[in-house]
C-alpha positions, 0 to 999 in steps of 0.5 A: 161730294155735298157735305163739302158744301158745308164750308161755304156756311158763310155765304149760306147759313144752313148748309152747316147743317151737312157737317151733321151726320144725321141730317147726311143720312136722312139726305142720303136714304132719301136720294137712295128712294128716288133714284130707285124710283126713277131708276127701277122701271128702266132698269125691268125695261133694260132686263127684260129685253134682255131676257134676264129671267130667273132660272129655276130648279126642275120640278122633279127636285123641287116637286109642288113647290113648282106649280107654287112659282111657276107664275115667276118664270118670266119675272126679270131677275138681276135686280140688284144692281138698282139696289147698288146703283142707288146705294153707291150713288147716294153715299158717293154724294152724302158721305165723309170718305174715309176708310169704313166707307171705302172698305164698305163700298170696295166690299158690296162692288166686288161680291156685286160683282161675284154675284152678278157672275153667278146671275149671268151664268144661269141665264145664259146657260137657262138653268139654276146651276151659275156660278160653281161653289167654289168660285163663289167661295174664292170670290169670296176670299179675295173680298176678305183679303182686299177688306184687310188690306184696305183697313190694316194697311196703307190705304188705312192710316193715309185716309182721313175722318171728318176731323182729319185724323187717321182712322184706320189705325183703330182696326189694326187692335180690333175688338171683339164684343158679346151681346149683352156682355159689358166688357170687350172679349178679344182685343189685339187679335192676331191677324190669322184670326182676324182673317177668320173672323172677317171670313167666316162673317161675310161668307155667313152673311153673304150667304144667309141672304143669299138662302132668304132671296126665294119669295117676293119680298122677304129677303129685302123686307128683312133687309130694311130692318136690318139696315135701320139697327146697324145704322142706329149703332155705326152711329152710336159706335162712332159718337164718343159721348154716345158709345161712352153712355152705352160702353161700347166700342168707340171707333171714331170714323164709323159714325160715317157708315150711319150715311151707308146704311141709310141709302142700303135703307132707302135703297132697299124699300125701293126696291121692294116697291118692285119686289113685292108681290108679285115681284116684278122684278128678282135681285138675284144674286147680285144684290143678295150676295152682296148685300148681306157682305156689305152688312157683314163687313159694316158689322165688322168695323164697329166690332158688333159681328156676333150683335149681327146673329141676332139682328139677322135672325131671319137670315140665320134661321134660313141658313140654318135649315138648310145646315139641319136639313143636310145633315139630318139626310146624311147623317139619319136618311130624314127631313127635318122640314118638308123643304129648305130654305124653312121658307118653303117649309112654310109653303108646302104647309099650305100658307100662303106666299105673302103670310110667310113673307109678313110673318117673316118680316114682323120677326124680323121687326122684334129680332132687331129690336132686340139687337138695339137692347143688347146696346144697354142691356149689358 
């Protein structure tokens, strides 16, 4: 919305700066950050009044972990609403609307609804069950269908980029790139293959961040590095000169996703202010499922979904630990970890919660640096 001020540069010269994605991305991040600081205390008080308290598993089920987390019983959840509000408003204000921005926001909105339903059921029933797994999967499936309808349908051809050119058509020839390899691996994939790729990426990323959200500041802190990394990648993907120099996929219009990523970065930092140990609010599935889906769909639209395995290495570790734990117990009757996801394993080994979180943040930063290196080292 505010990007259109660039057309008033004849009246006030500096307004021409709003034509640059980098400038609008900076303002989007600052706007989301300030909105988070402004709205955060009000939302926390509202959630406390509503009685939106986190539901934990039974003590018999988690053992010593219940003692370590007993002080969190009164902390409200559904804090993902704060992140969604700041990101959505900042994106509307600063991003040029095109098919990629609309797709990103549609994904974020739909998965926020799924996560909200899950959190609401946990609160109302006062247990940790929430939305049945099959309904969560159905919500992710429907989100995938909506995403593909926007990208590949008539709407994708009518939404225009900054230069007035249709940008939706490039999605019809989706390319798949592999990190550290200089040439495109798959091009012109069938609709079935595209659907499978989108479904696996959206489900995998949303569930992985959901599993990571178990300690104060852990998931949202790692989201900061992922948002920053994919903001840089989106900017490079949407810029012909940079993408040609780096020999990565050039997707006209995806540069606007850098504004979305910057908004997510600012919103995540403001939420971390309240979610840092000891947390005043948890994001809940309202935040984790939706953020995972948003990051996943951005990775898909810039043709870098496999790079997310590196950049989101912490999320992969968390999800992988759960898969290995379940597989080992069912096949051998033995556990690999003291508890999964893996952050609980380190807690039970005697690490303080803050030590686990900070060390995982460091690893997340290292994964992000490696992910960025894939743009040049190929």
